[in-house]
N, C-alpha and C positions, 0 to 999 in steps of 0.2 A: 451412523450418519448415512443418509441415503446418497445414492450415486449422483443424482442431479445436483445436490448441494455440494458434494465434493468436486464435481466438474465446475460449478460456479466459483468455488474457492480458487481452483487452479487457473481459471480464465481471468478472474479478478487480479490475481498475482501477475499473470502474464501481461495484462493490460498496464499495470503499474510499472513493470519492468520496461515495457516499450516506452512509456512516458519518461522514465528515468534515463534510458539510453539516448533519447532524442533531446535531452536537455544538456546545456542551456541552448535555447533557441526555438524549440518547438512550441513552448508554452511560455507565457509571460512569467516573470519571476514571482509575482504576487499570486498567480494561479497554480503554480507547479505543485505545492503541497496538496492542494485539494484535488488536482487532476490525477495525482498518483494514487490517491485512495478513493477516487470517485466510484470506480467499479466495485470495490470492496464494500463501500457504504451502501451502494444501490442494490447489489445482488446478494450480499452475504450478511452484513451486520444485523439486519432485522430478522434473519433466519435462525440465528443462534442466540442462546441465552447470554446475557452479559457475564463476562468473566474478567477479572482483574488482569490476568496474564495476557489475554487477547488485547484488552484495552491498552496495556503497557506497550505491547509490540506495535499497536496502531500509533501510539504516541511517538515511539521511536522512528517510525516511518515518517511522520510529519516533521520531526526534528531534523532528520537526515535530509528530507526534501528542502526544508528551509535553508539548511547549510549549503546544499548544492545551488539553490536559487540565488543565494547571496554571493556566489562566486562572481568576480568581476571579469570583464573581457580580457584584461591584461594579466590575470592570474596564470601562473605556470600550468601547463597542460597536465603535469603530474598531479598537481593539487586538485584540478577539476576531475581527473580520472579517479583519484582517491575518494573524493566526495561522492562521485557517481557510484563507485564500488560499495561504499558504506550504505548508500540508499538502496541499492539492489540487495545487499545482504539483509538490510532491515525488512525489505519486502519478503524475502525468503523466510525470515524468522516469523513474520506475521502469518504467512501461509502455513508454516509448520505448526504454529501455536493454534490456529483455528482448526486444522486437521486433527491435532492431538487433543485439545481441550474443549473444542466446540461441542456443545450439547444443543441439539435441535430444539428450537423454541417451541413451547407448548401453546403459545399464543397464536391465534390465527394471523396469517400474514395479510396485511392490507394490500390490496391491489391498487396500483397507481393509475 
């Protein structure tokens, strides 16, 4: 894996973590799951071959983000903190899966 792609993976994970730490409140509840994986999808997903392990971890991030987004303002702070921790952990696992299993795509990357 080239250094630029590895840096993009790390930056995408850091972006997702920042979104997770600012929630609830920084992003609407409907947008949180997509905001958390936005950088990953934009910078990384098209750069690596599809792999079921990576896709599984991406799905786990989405599920954890939905769970955090569905927390109500009256929910206990511990419950919100636990949901946030699960989301950050899922982002960490996604980052590790891409770094471990990601194979640079042989298809040319489309420029946007």
